[in-house]
N, C-alpha and C positions, 0 to 999 in steps of 0.2 A: 573255580578258576580254570580257565582253559590254557593249554600249553600249545606252543607251536609244534607242528608235525614236520619233521625234516623232509627235505625234498625227495629223496630216494624212497623213504617209507611211504610217503603220500603217493608216489607214482606206482609202487608195487601194490598198494591197497586199491588204487584205481584199477590196475591190471587185473587183479584177482576178482574184483567185483564184476568187471566187464566180461571176463572169461566165463564165470559161473552163471551169469545172467543174460548171455547172448550166445549166438552160434558162431562166434569168432574163434579163430585159433589162438593159441597162447601168444604167437608172434604178433598177430593183428591186435590183440588186446594190449600188448605192451606198447606198440606203436601209437595206438589211440590214447593210452594213458599218458605218454609223453606229450602228445598234441594237446591234451587237456591241461597238463601242467603249463605248457607254453601259452595256451589260451588264457589261463588264469593270470599269468604274469602280464600278458598284453592288456587284459581287462583293467588290471591295476594301474597301468601306465596311461591309458587313454581309450579312444573309441575303437571298436573292433567289429568287423563283419564276420559272421560265422553261421554255420548251418547245422540243424539238427532235425530229428524226426519227433513229432508230437505224439501224444498218447493215441490219438485217433489215426495215426499212420500218415498224416500230412507232413510234408517236408516244409520246414520253416527257415526263412532267411532272417537273421536277427542282427540288429545293430545295437551293441551294448557297451557298457563300461562299468567299472567299479572305482574309478578315480573321481569320486564325488567329494565336494568339500563338506558334506554332512558326515559327522562322526557318529556312528552307531556303535554302541557298546552291547555286546551280547554275553551273557554268562553261560550260554549253552555251548557245548562242544560242537565243532564244525562237522557237518554231515558230509561224509565222503561219497555218498550215493547220488547226490544231486549237485549241480553247479548253479549257484545263484548269481544273477547279474541284474544290472539296471537297464531296462529296455528303453532306448532312446526314442523309439517311435511311439511307444504307448505311455511313456513317462511313469513307469511303475517297475517294481522289482518282479522279476520272473525267475523260474528255475526249470531245469530239465534233467532227466536221468542221465547219468554219464554214459550208460551203454547206448543211448540214442544219439550221441554226438557223431556228426559226419566229418566236417572239416572246418578249418579256419581259412578265411580268404587272405591271400597275400596282398590283395589290393589295399593300399594304405589309406587310412582315414586319420587325418591329423587335425 
């Protein structure tokens, strides 16, 4: 049985992971953690454009969502080291390491 993680706890866990697994300062890690939290909330509401760095170092522009009518039930605990989303261009679920997140576009996709 999984339990919901509170907002501030999630953000702090994101920040600690980013700080220890990248060369960012604590301030930059905390800012990125809040951006990730807002990205996750936006993904749950609709389509979002965001950017991240792939494993091979290539920068990727992604159009994703989590607002699907498909109900998936998972008994596993949520992994706070990666962010999973549904890629609208490739029609498949994708994920990326949170320390590789760059930014979310403010350009609205509705």
